[in-house]
Each structure stands twice: as C-alpha cells, then as structure tokens.
C-alpha positions in Angstrom: -0.1 -0.1 0.0 1.5 3.3 -1.0 0.9 6.4 1.1 1.1 9.8 -0.6 2.5 12.6 1.4 2.5 16.4 1.0 5.3 18.0 2.9 4.7 21.6 4.2 8.0 23.5 4.8 11.2 23.9 3.0 13.0 20.9 4.3 14.8 19.1 1.6 16.5 16.7 4.0 13.2 15.1 4.9 12.0 14.8 1.3 15.4 13.1 0.4 15.1 10.7 3.3 11.6 9.6 2.4 12.4 9.1 -1.3 15.7 7.4 -0.7 14.2 4.9 1.8 11.9 3.7 -1.1 9.2 2.4 1.1 5.4 2.9 1.2 5.7 6.6 1.6 5.7 8.7 -1.5 6.2 12.6 -1.6 3.6 13.9 -4.1 4.2 17.6 -3.5 6.4 20.0 -1.4 4.6 23.2 -0.4 6.1 26.4 1.2 2.8 28.0 1.8 0.0 26.8 4.2 -2.9 27.7 1.8 -1.2 25.8 -1.0 -0.7 22.7 1.2 -4.3 22.8 2.5 -5.8 23.2 -1.0 -3.6 20.3 -2.3 -4.8 18.1 0.6 -8.4 19.0 0.1 -8.2 17.9 -3.5 -7.7 14.3 -2.0 -4.4 13.8 -3.7 -2.6 13.0 -0.4 -3.1 10.7 2.4 -0.8 12.7 4.8 0.1 16.3 5.4 3.6 16.3 7.0 4.4 19.6 8.6 8.1 20.2 8.6 8.3 23.8 9.7 7.3 25.1 13.1 6.4 28.5 11.5 4.0 26.9 9.0 1.7 25.0 11.4 -1.8 25.4 10.0 -4.6 26.7 12.2 -6.6 24.1 14.3 -9.7 24.7 12.2 -7.9 23.6 9.0 -6.3 20.6 10.8 -9.8 19.4 11.9 -11.0 19.8 8.4 -8.2 17.7 7.0 -8.6 14.9 9.6 -12.4 15.1 9.0 -11.9 14.0 5.3 -9.4 11.3 6.3 -6.0 13.1 5.8 -3.6 12.4 8.5 -1.7 15.3 9.9 2.0 14.7 11.2 4.3 17.3 12.8 8.0 16.5 12.2 9.6 19.6 13.7 13.1 20.4 15.0 11.7 22.8 17.6 8.1 22.6 18.9 8.3 26.0 20.4 4.8 26.5 21.9 3.2 23.6 20.2 1.7 21.1 22.7 0.8 17.6 21.9 -2.6 16.9 20.3 -4.1 13.4 20.4 -5.4 13.5 16.8 -2.1 15.0 15.4 0.8 12.6 15.1 3.9 14.4 16.5 7.3 12.8 15.7 10.9 13.9 16.5 12.9 15.2 13.5 15.6 12.5 14.1 13.2 9.6 13.9 14.4 6.6 11.7 12.6 6.1 8.5 11.4 2.6 9.4 9.7 4.1 12.5 8.3 7.1 10.7 6.8 4.8 8.0 5.3 2.6 10.7 3.7 5.3 12.7 2.3 7.1 9.7 0.9 3.9 8.2 -0.9 3.1 11.5 -2.3 6.7 11.7 -3.6 6.6 8.1 -5.2 3.1 8.7 -6.9 4.3 11.9 -8.5 7.2 10.1 -10.0 4.9 7.5 -11.8 2.8 10.1 -15.4 3.8 10.7 -15.0 3.5 14.3 -12.3 6.2 14.6 -14.4 9.2 13.5 -12.0 12.1 14.0 -14.8 14.6 14.9 -15.6 12.4 17.9 -11.9 12.1 18.8 -11.5 15.8 18.9 -13.8 16.1 21.9 -11.3 14.2 24.1 -8.0 16.2 24.3 -6.6 15.1 27.5 -5.1 12.0 28.9 -7.6 9.2 29.7 -7.0 9.6 33.5 -8.4 13.1 33.3 -11.1 12.9 30.6 -14.8 13.8 31.5 -13.6 15.2 34.8 -16.2 18.1 34.4 -19.4 18.9 32.6 -20.1 21.1 29.7 -23.5 22.9 29.9 -24.8 24.9 26.9 -27.6 27.5 27.0 -29.4 28.0 23.7 -32.5 29.5 22.6 -34.6 30.7 19.6 -34.1 34.3 18.4 -35.8 37.0 20.2 -34.0 37.8 23.6 -35.8 35.2 25.8 -33.3 35.8 28.6 -30.9 33.1 27.8 -27.7 35.0 28.9 -29.3 36.1 32.2 -30.1 32.5 33.1 -26.7 31.1 31.9 -24.8 33.8 34.0 -26.6 33.1 37.2 -26.6 29.4 36.6 -22.8 29.6 36.5 -22.7 32.0 39.5 -24.9 29.7 41.7 -22.7 26.6 40.7 -19.6 28.5 41.9 -21.3 29.7 45.0 -22.0 26.0 45.8 -18.3 25.2 45.6 -17.8 24.1 42.1 -14.9 25.3 39.8 -16.6 27.1 37.1 -15.7 28.7 33.7 -18.3 30.8 31.9 -17.7 31.3 28.1 -19.8 33.9 26.1 -19.8 32.2 22.7 -22.5 34.4 21.2 -21.2 35.6 17.8 -24.2 37.9 17.2 -24.9 39.8 20.5 -22.5 38.9 23.3 -23.7 40.4 26.7 -22.1 38.5 29.6 -19.4 41.2 30.2 -22.1 43.9 30.2 -24.2 42.0 32.8 -21.1 41.8 35.0 -20.0 45.3 34.5 -16.9 44.3 32.6 -15.7 46.9 30.1 -13.6 44.3 28.2 -12.8 45.2 24.5 -10.1 42.5 24.3 -12.8 39.6 23.8 -11.4 36.6 25.9 -13.0 34.1 23.6 -11.0 35.5 20.7 -7.9 35.4 22.7 -8.6 31.8 23.6 -9.1 30.9 20.0 -5.8 32.5 19.1 -4.0 30.5 21.7 -5.4 27.2 20.4 -4.8 28.2 16.8 -1.2 28.6 17.7 -1.0 25.0 18.6 -1.2 25.3 22.3 -3.8 23.8 24.7 -2.0 24.9 27.9 -4.6 25.5 30.5 -2.4 28.3 32.1 -2.5 30.3 29.0 -6.2 29.7 28.6 -6.8 30.7 32.2 -4.8 33.9 31.7 -7.0 34.8 28.8 -10.1 34.8 31.0 -11.1 37.3 33.7 -11.3 36.1 37.2 -14.5 37.5 38.8 -15.3 37.4 42.5 -19.0 36.9 43.2 -19.8 36.8 46.9 -17.4 34.4 48.5 -16.8 32.6 45.3 -14.9 33.2 41.9 -15.6 32.3 38.4 -13.5 32.5 35.2 -15.3 34.4 32.5 -14.3 34.3 28.9 -16.0 37.5 27.6 -17.5 37.6 24.2 -16.8 39.9 21.3 -17.8 43.4 21.9 -18.7 44.0 18.2 -20.6 41.5 16.1 -18.3 42.4 13.1 -15.6 40.5 14.9 -17.2 37.2 14.6 -14.5 35.7 12.4 -12.1 35.9 15.4 -14.2 33.3 17.3 -13.5 30.1 15.4 -15.6 26.9 16.1 -12.9 24.2 16.0 -10.4 26.2 18.3 -13.2 27.1 20.8 -14.4 23.5 20.9 -10.9 22.3 21.8 -10.5 25.0 24.4 -13.8 24.1 25.9 -12.8 20.4 26.2 -9.5 21.5 27.8 -11.5 23.6 30.5 -13.8 20.6 31.1 -10.8 18.5 32.0 -9.6 21.0 34.6 -12.9 22.4 36.0 -16.1 21.0 37.4 -18.4 23.0 35.1 -18.0 24.7 31.8 -21.1 27.0 31.0 -21.6 28.2 27.4 -23.9 31.0 26.2 -24.3 30.7 22.5 -26.2 32.5 19.7 -29.6 31.3 18.6 -28.8 30.9 15.0 -27.8 27.4 13.7 -28.2 27.7 9.9 -25.0 26.7 8.0 -25.8 28.3 4.6 -22.8 30.7 4.2 -21.1 28.3 1.9 -23.9 28.7 -0.7 -22.3 32.1 -1.6 -18.7 30.6 -2.1 -17.0 28.2 -4.5 -14.6 27.1 -1.8 -14.9 26.6 1.9 -16.3 29.8 3.7 -16.2 30.9 7.3 -19.3 30.0 9.1 -20.5 32.5 11.6 -23.0 30.0 13.1 -20.6 27.2 13.3 -19.6 28.2 16.8 -23.1 27.6 18.1 -23.4 24.2 16.2 -20.1 22.9 17.5 -20.9 24.0 21.1 -24.1 22.2 21.0 -22.5 19.1 19.7 -19.8 19.0 22.4 -22.0 19.9 25.3 -23.0 17.3 27.9 -26.3 19.0 28.5 -28.2 21.5 26.6 -30.8 23.9 28.1 -33.1 25.7 25.6 -34.6 28.9 27.1 -38.1 29.7 25.8 -39.9 32.9 26.3 -43.3 31.9 27.7 -45.7 33.8 25.5 -47.5 33.5 22.1 -44.5 34.8 20.2 -41.7 32.8 22.1 -43.2 29.4 22.1 -43.8 29.2 18.3 -40.3 30.5 17.6 -39.0 27.8 19.9 -40.9 25.1 18.1 -39.5 26.2 14.8 -36.0 26.4 16.2 -36.3 22.9 17.6 -37.5 21.6 14.2 -34.4 23.2 12.6 -32.2 21.7 15.2 -33.5 18.2 14.8 -33.2 18.4 11.0 -29.5 19.4 11.2 -28.2 17.9 14.5 -29.8 14.5 14.9 -29.7 13.2 18.5 -29.5 16.5 20.4 -32.1 16.5 23.2 -32.3 20.0 24.7 -34.0 20.5 28.0 -36.8 23.2 28.0 -36.7 26.2 30.4 -39.8 28.4 30.3 -38.6 32.0 31.1 -40.6 35.1 32.1 -43.6 33.0 33.2 -46.6 35.2 34.3 -50.3 35.3 34.3 -50.3 38.5 31.9 -48.5 36.4 29.2 -49.9 32.9 29.6 -53.2 33.4 31.5 -54.3 32.2 34.8 -52.2 29.3 36.3 -49.5 29.9 33.7 -47.5 26.7 34.5 -50.4 24.5 33.9 -51.3 26.4 30.7 -47.7 26.2 29.4 -47.4 22.5 30.2 -50.8 21.8 28.3 -49.6 23.9 25.3 -46.2 22.2 25.2 -47.8 18.7 25.5 -50.1 19.5 22.7 -47.9 21.3 20.2 -44.3 20.8 21.5 -41.9 18.0 20.7 -41.0 15.2 23.2 -38.3 17.2 25.3 -38.4 17.5 29.0 -39.5 20.8 30.6 -37.2 21.3 33.5 -37.8 24.8 34.7 -40.2 27.7 35.0 -38.6 31.0 35.6 -40.8 33.8 36.9 -41.2 37.1 35.1 -39.2 39.4 37.6 -38.3 42.2 35.2 -37.6 44.7 38.0 -35.0 42.4 39.6 -33.4 41.7 36.2 -33.2 45.4 35.4 -31.6 46.2 38.7 -29.1 43.3 38.1 -27.9 44.7 34.8 -27.9 48.3 36.1 -25.6 47.3 39.0 -23.5 45.0 36.8 -24.1 42.2 39.5 -25.8 38.7 39.4 -28.8 37.9 41.4 -26.8 36.4 44.2 -25.6 39.9 45.1 -28.4 42.2 43.9 -31.5 40.0 44.9 -30.5 37.0 47.0 -34.1 36.4 48.1 -35.8 36.7 44.7 -37.9 34.0 43.3 -36.0 34.0 40.1 -32.8 33.2 42.0 -34.5 30.4 43.8 -35.6 28.8 40.6 -32.2 29.1 39.0 -30.6 27.5 42.0 -33.1 24.7 41.7 -32.2 24.3 38.1 -28.6 23.9 39.1 -29.4 21.3 41.7 -28.8 23.5 44.6 -31.1 23.3 47.6 -32.4 26.8 48.6 -31.9 26.5 52.3 -28.9 28.6 52.7 -29.1 32.1 54.0 -28.6 34.8 51.4 -25.1 36.1 51.2 -24.3 39.7 52.2 -23.4 41.7 49.2 -19.8 42.6 48.8 -17.7 44.6 46.5 -16.1 42.7 43.6 -12.8 43.0 41.9 -12.1 42.0 38.5 -8.6 40.9 37.3 -6.9 39.0 34.7 -5.6 35.6 35.9 -1.9 35.3 36.0 
C-alpha cells in the first residue's frame, strides 16, 4: 500500500530521506505555503500532510477539516516552540528513523480509514484518559428574540460557583454577546477571541487559557469568565474548531463549563462561495455538539413558544440526536393566562416536541433590570428573589442557605 505525502515546509532533507528509503511513503508535493498545502490536501491527492516547519503549522480549524476528510496530519519539527501535543495529530521527532516514521504514519492513516475512529468524535477528548470527562459542559441555547438566555446562563454559573464548584463561563454568542455587560466588565479584548488564537497557535496549555479569562469574584466565590466579542463584526475571530478544543480542555480542569451561545444554527454561508467559507453560526453548532447538557430557554408567550418550536425543528433536522431540556422564562399570568405553569405544560404537550421541561422562571423584570444596572448577578443584587430560587433549583442546589451579604467585587486577569 503506497501512502502519498504532502510536505509543508522547505525541508529538503526530509524529502530526500523519504524518497531514498523507497518504502510505502511517496512525496507527491512540497509546499512552502499553508494555503497551497491545505488546498492540495483538500483535492484528495494525499493521505498525509507532513508539517516540517514550526512556523508553518496550520490553524486548528484547518487541521480538523483535513482529519475530518481522512487526511492524517503529522508534525515533524526540529523545535516545537509552544506547540503542545494533540491526540489527533501525530507528532514525531525530526531525528526519527525512516522505518519508525513509516510505521507510525501507516498506523495513523489506517486508523483514520476505520469507521469506528471518527475524527470529529476524537476531537472532543483532548486530555489524557485519566483526566477525561472530569467536568461537565452545559450549553444554554434559545430561539431568536431575547428570551433571557444570557441572564439564566450567567446566574446558573454563579450559583454553581457559590455552591463550591470550579466554574468557567464562556460567552460564545457571535451575534450579540452580553455577559461582560451584565457583569459590569468593560472588556474590549474579547477573551474568547484570545482563547481561539491560543489554540490556533497549537497550544492547549490550561495556564494560557486561564490567563485569557477574567477572574470574577461573586460573593465568596470566584468564576472564570471568557468574555465575548464586543462588536458583532468581529465574529471571524471566534472559530468553532479552536473554541471546541479550548472548551474540552477547560472541562478536563474544571467542574463545570457554562456556554452561552447564539440562537442561529443555519449553516448556509457556503452557498455564496465556491470554496470553503467561514461559518458564523458554526460556533453555536459546535458548542451544541460538544455539550454534555443543553438547556433551551423559551420565552413563555404567544410569540416565544412558536419561535422555539420552529427552532427545535431546525435543530432536529441538522443535528440529529440532540435533546435540549426546556426552560420556560418570564412566566406570568399576563403572558400565559391564569395558572400559567399548567397552561404552558398543556400547550407544550399539545404542540411541542418530546423534550423535557425542567424549569419555570418567573417574570421578575424589576430584579433583572436592577441586576444589569448594577452589573451584578442575582446572588448579590437580589438574593431572596424567586428567580434566583428557581435558577438554584435548576442547578441542583437546595435553597436552604441564608442569602449572602453583598460585597464589592474586583475583576482581574488571571496570571
């Protein structure tokens, strides 16, 4: 079996070694540019992309695309600089013998061709087996229309942290990020964009990822917050592949990773391009895929429920197997009639899909407005509110503790 190899980097010695060995590896092209090498691989003329220059390492998004189509990616570098090992990329020393090189590459190519080694699935597990699945990824999603998704996601993370869990909150909304505003953070640097750049550089170092986030003190607890992009025009800086890898790394070091994502999941940007196009909604789709639990926030009125039903239909058509749990928000008699919970359940049982309803959040607009105005979560601004009680229940926390006294908070970049 011959294995075609594209070499990325001006390393004539490696090419000569492969050609002189006269084994199964065959060099079909040598590229000095990343774009040229990726384009050559996407035309399916190669089984392997061998990266021989540390300055020519492709972005993680392109690596995932190559692996997804069955092209093995191999790093064979003299110096790794800040490139940490990745489980789905074969990394070999530059002084490896040709027999070992051929054996390792052959095994990698064969593993990619087996149906049970789907790369997209492997990408979700980036740590050692001993540390996998240590934490949990929870994603908050909704239909368009501002149903209060970010408010619930933020306070869910805060309550989990107050209960003693190590929590990371990532604002992955590429359309209208708002977590930083709700916490009173004037952050123009966009932590999620920094996180993506770190992963795209080849690093999955938890120290660097932590440093990109803001450390926020809430009551007696602290949470790490990856703030979203301050302007929607900056959405290309948040790349789905890189953020998915970062989220998985966070899960392996924290008890809980909370994601706030945009409502849109349509992947139709590629219709306007002849080649692969950037996908603005790919972040939402990837975060939904990698989440261990998905909550869908539904505004409980005659507009919010039909929107939610259409969004779920769209989700089921494109993402088979996802089972979001339903949270009705802004529940009140004025929007749903008398006995609103019973009416919502009846309406959902009649028209809604077979998804569990796990929460009914009361319509407490005054408390929510005060929270945003103060830049503080409910734990600090309204510890006795019914909305906070319901969110605590959603997070699996008993509401028997006394409310904490409000304290001033300090925000800092983690070292």
